[in-house]
C-alpha positions in Angstrom: 0.1 0.0 -0.2 1.8 3.5 -1.3 1.8 6.0 1.0 -0.4 9.0 0.9 0.5 12.2 -1.0 -2.0 14.3 0.7 -0.5 16.1 3.9 -1.6 14.8 7.3 -5.2 15.7 8.7 -6.6 14.0 11.4 -9.8 15.4 10.1 -9.7 12.9 7.5 -9.8 10.4 10.0 -12.0 11.8 12.8 -15.7 12.9 13.3 -16.1 16.5 14.3 -16.9 15.6 18.2 -14.9 17.2 20.8 -12.9 14.4 22.5 -13.5 14.1 26.4 -9.8 13.9 27.6 -8.8 16.5 30.3 -6.3 18.9 29.3 -2.6 17.6 28.8 -4.0 14.3 28.7 -1.6 11.6 26.7 -4.6 10.3 24.9 -4.3 13.4 22.5 -0.7 12.4 21.7 -1.6 9.0 21.2 -4.5 9.3 18.8 -2.2 12.0 16.5 0.5 9.5 16.4 -2.0 6.3 15.7 -3.9 8.3 12.8 -0.4 9.5 11.2 0.5 5.8 11.4 -2.3 4.6 9.4 -2.1 8.2 7.2 2.0 7.0 6.1 0.7 3.0 5.7 -1.5 4.7 3.0 -4.7 4.3 4.0 -7.3 6.6 3.0 -9.6 6.6 5.1 -10.3 3.5 8.3 -12.9 1.3 6.2 -10.6 -1.4 6.5 -10.4 -1.3 10.4 -12.7 -2.4 12.8 -12.0 -0.8 17.0 -13.3 -2.4 20.0 -12.2 -1.0 23.3 -13.6 -1.4 27.1 -14.5 1.2 30.0 -11.9 3.8 30.4 -10.4 6.9 29.1 -8.0 5.5 26.4 -11.5 3.3 25.5 -12.5 6.7 24.1 -9.8 7.2 21.4 -11.6 5.3 18.8 -15.4 5.2 19.7 -17.1 7.1 18.3 -14.5 9.9 17.3 -12.7 7.6 14.7 -14.5 7.8 11.5 -15.1 3.6 11.5 -16.6 0.7 12.6 -16.3 0.1 16.8 -17.7 -1.7 19.6 -17.3 -0.3 22.7 -17.6 -3.4 25.3 -18.1 -3.9 29.2 -15.2 -3.5 30.9 -11.9 -5.8 30.4 -13.7 -7.8 27.5 -12.5 -5.9 24.5 -10.5 -8.4 23.5 -13.0 -11.2 23.2 -15.2 -8.8 21.4 -12.3 -8.7 18.6 -11.4 -12.4 18.8 -14.7 -12.9 17.3 -14.4 -10.3 14.7 -11.0 -11.7 13.4 -12.4 -15.0 13.1 -15.6 -13.9 11.1 -13.9 -10.6 9.1 -9.8 -12.0 9.0 -9.4 -9.3 6.1 -10.0 -6.3 8.1 -7.7 -4.7 10.4 -8.5 -5.2 14.0 -7.4 -2.8 17.0 -8.2 -2.5 20.6 -7.6 0.5 22.3 -7.6 0.3 26.3 -5.9 1.8 29.8 -3.8 -0.3 31.8 -7.0 -1.0 34.0 -9.0 -2.5 31.1 -6.2 -4.6 29.9 -3.6 -5.4 32.7 -6.5 -5.4 35.4 -9.9 -6.8 34.9 -9.1 -8.2 31.3 -5.7 -9.7 32.1 -6.5 -12.8 31.5 -7.9 -12.4 27.9 -4.9 -10.3 27.0 -2.5 -13.2 27.9 -4.7 -15.9 26.1 -4.8 -13.9 22.8 -1.2 -13.6 22.9 -0.7 -17.5 23.4 -3.1 -17.7 20.8 -1.0 -15.6 18.5 -4.7 -13.9 17.9 -4.4 -11.5 14.8 -4.9 -8.3 16.6 -3.4 -5.3 17.3 -3.9 -4.3 21.2 -2.7 -0.8 22.5 -2.7 -0.4 25.9 -2.7 3.1 27.3 -0.5 3.1 30.4 -1.4 5.7 32.6 -0.4 4.0 36.0 -3.5 4.6 37.3 -7.2 3.9 37.2 -8.0 7.6 35.5 -11.7 8.0 34.8 -12.9 6.2 38.0 -11.3 8.6 40.8 -7.5 7.8 40.7 -7.1 4.2 42.1 -3.9 2.1 42.3 -3.4 0.1 39.0 -1.8 -3.1 38.6 1.1 -0.6 37.0 1.0 2.0 39.3 4.6 2.5 40.3 6.0 1.7 43.3 5.5 4.0 46.9 3.7 6.1 44.4 0.7 7.9 46.0 -3.0 7.2 44.6 -6.4 7.7 46.1 -6.6 4.1 47.3 -2.9 4.2 49.0 -2.2 7.8 49.9 1.0 6.6 51.9 2.2 4.8 48.5 1.9 1.9 46.7 2.9 -1.0 48.3 2.9 -3.7 45.4 5.4 -3.8 42.5 3.7 -2.5 38.9 3.1 -5.5 36.5 5.4 -5.4 33.4 2.9 -5.9 30.5 4.8 -6.0 27.8 7.0 -9.0 28.8 4.4 -10.9 30.0 2.8 -11.0 26.0 6.1 -11.7 24.9 6.6 -14.7 27.2 3.0 -16.0 26.6 3.7 -15.6 22.7 2.9 -12.4 20.9 4.4 -12.0 17.8 5.4 -8.2 18.1 5.6 -6.3 21.4 6.9 -2.6 21.8 6.7 -0.3 24.9 7.0 3.7 24.2 6.0 6.8 26.2 4.1 9.9 24.8 7.5 11.8 25.2 8.8 9.4 22.4 6.0 9.9 19.3 8.2 9.5 16.2 9.2 5.9 18.0 5.5 5.6 19.0 4.0 6.3 15.2 6.6 3.7 14.1 5.4 1.0 16.7 1.9 1.4 15.8 2.3 1.2 11.8 4.5 -2.1 12.7 1.7 -3.4 15.1 -0.8 -2.5 12.3 0.9 -4.3 9.6 2.3 -7.3 11.9 1.0 -11.1 11.4 0.1 -12.4 14.8 -0.7 -10.9 18.0 0.7 -7.1 18.2 1.2 -5.4 21.5 2.3 -1.7 21.9 2.5 -0.3 25.4 2.3 3.6 25.8 3.3 5.1 28.7 1.0 7.9 29.2 0.5 11.1 31.6 -2.2 12.1 33.3 -2.1 15.0 35.5 -5.6 14.8 36.7 -5.8 11.6 38.5 -1.9 10.6 38.8 0.5 13.6 38.3 -1.2 15.6 40.9 -0.8 13.0 43.8 2.5 11.7 42.9 3.9 14.6 43.0 4.2 16.5 39.7 3.5 20.2 39.0 2.3 19.9 35.5 2.3 18.1 32.1 5.7 19.2 31.2 7.5 17.7 34.2 5.8 14.4 33.4 7.1 14.3 30.0 10.4 15.0 31.4 10.4 12.3 33.8 9.3 10.2 30.9 12.4 11.0 29.0 15.3 11.0 31.9 13.6 8.0 33.4 13.5 5.8 30.0 16.0 3.1 29.4 16.6 1.6 25.8 15.9 -1.9 26.0 19.3 -2.9 24.8 21.1 -0.6 27.4 18.7 -2.3 30.3 19.6 -5.6 28.8 23.1 -4.6 30.4 22.4 -3.0 33.8 21.4 -5.2 36.9 17.7 -5.3 38.5 18.6 -2.7 41.2 19.3 -0.2 38.5 16.8 -0.4 36.5 14.1 0.0 39.7 11.7 2.5 38.8 13.0 2.8 35.3 10.5 2.9 32.1 12.0 0.4 29.7 11.4 1.0 26.2 11.9 -0.2 22.7 10.8 -2.9 20.8 10.8 -6.2 23.1 10.0 -9.2 20.1 9.1 -9.1 16.5 8.7 -12.8 14.8 6.8 -14.4 12.4 4.4 -17.3 13.9 1.0 -19.5 12.7 -1.8 -16.9 13.6 -5.3 -18.0 15.6 -7.2 -17.4 12.4 -4.6 -19.7 10.2 -5.4 -22.8 12.6 -8.8 -22.5 12.9 -9.5 -22.0 9.0 -7.4 -25.0 8.4 -8.8 -27.2 11.1 -12.2 -26.3 9.4 -10.7 -27.1 5.8 -9.4 -30.6 6.7 -12.7 -31.2 8.8 -14.4 -30.3 5.5 -12.5 -32.8 3.7 -13.0 -35.8 5.7 -16.3 -35.1 5.7 -16.7 -35.1 1.7 -14.2 -38.5 1.5 -16.2 -40.3 4.7 
């Protein structure tokens, strides 16, 4: 697919609706980066995409704002919906948007098994390190000792490394970047959309409303500066010990490989069953 010659504009891909995000929210950057990726891949519109999302701030990125078919599901259930869509419409790009609570909290088992099955979808997890929409409660990705609405003296749990988890489970592609790495993020989205198999992109994103003020940040600029200063490239991180990596954000492309997909396996089994039925 050839790249478009027209200048990029979000208006090409978005409905004329006011976005619901708080000022300074990272979802603005993520929306822009994703649509830029789609544009650079040569898609004139989103007619070849179907988006699934659950409940939370990040779930509002595609639905109802993208000019596309989308399914807004109950909390944590976007991946099961995407599974059905992918199996029935295998020629379309199926993309899931969700937050860390939606994807790595209540929906974690669905994420693991989608990666294990190598389900041919792209999952974009916006990790703002807190339950942002429901009041700022501690999340499975909240950094250790961080103050939240439910941990006023600091979180006493260590965060889940979701990107490494999906790699271990069997994902074909996995990457992690922050909203301070917009160019890398755009390229990761392009890779996720074009990957054959399960693709996962974790975006560490700022939430100045529910996370930043309780964690002690004075504003969005300070959070983004923290992202840049606290990020360690994967190749560099592999040479460092666990103590030096404590509290750091490891960014980069964690895996890229080609494996048989769930869609291929399902249709192959059905074809074999059909042939056996015809010869019996």
